[in-house]
N, C-alpha and C positions, 0 to 999 in steps of 0.2 A: 395880781398874784406875781410874786417874784419867781424867777426862773427856777431856782433851786427848790422852791416849795412845790413846783409842779410834779416832782417825783415823789413827794410825800411830806406830810406835815412836820416830821422830825428832822428833815434834812438841814434846815437852817440852824437848828439846835446843835446838830453834829458839827456843822461848820463853825459855829460859835465856840464849841468845845475845843476843836482843833486849833483855832486861833488863840484861845486862852492857854492852851497846853504848853506853848513855847516850842512845839515841834515845827510849826509853820514858819516859813520865811517869806513874809509878804513882799510883793514885788514893788511896793511903794510905801511911803509913810502913811498915806491915806488908807491904803488897804489894811494896814495893821490896826486901825482904829475901830472898825465895825465889821461884823460878819458879812452883811450884804456887799460892802465895798470889797472885802477880801475875795468873796466869791466872784464878783463881776470882773475885777482886775485879774484874778488868777485864770478865769475862763478865757478872757481876752488874750492873756499871755500864752495859754495852752494853744489857742487857735493861731496866733500870729508870731510866736517866738519859739524857736527850736531849743532854746536853752532852759526852759522852765523845768524840765525833768532834772536838771542839775542844780538850778537855783533854789527850787522849792519842791523837793521830791514828794513831800506830804500833800502839797497843793495839787501837784500833777496827779497823784493817785486819787485825790478827792474828785477831781473833774472826771477822771476815767470811770469811777464808780457811779457818779451822777449820770453820766451819759449812758452807761449800760442800763441803769434803772429807767431812764427816760425812753430808751428805745424798746424796752420790754413792754411798755404800756401801749 
């Protein structure tokens, strides 16, 4: 099971929609190609880079929502 799917079956679909919307600013070329990669690299940047909130505000918000959902369970 992917980490994002742990908080609900629609989570990866929401990530896919965000990535396709053009609002996301992937942290790498690879992250811009597939939703699981976008999630993984954005989550890593959330954890280890202080600039994600400025580089990809939508991705930063996505991680915040997923973490809130995960901690509620």
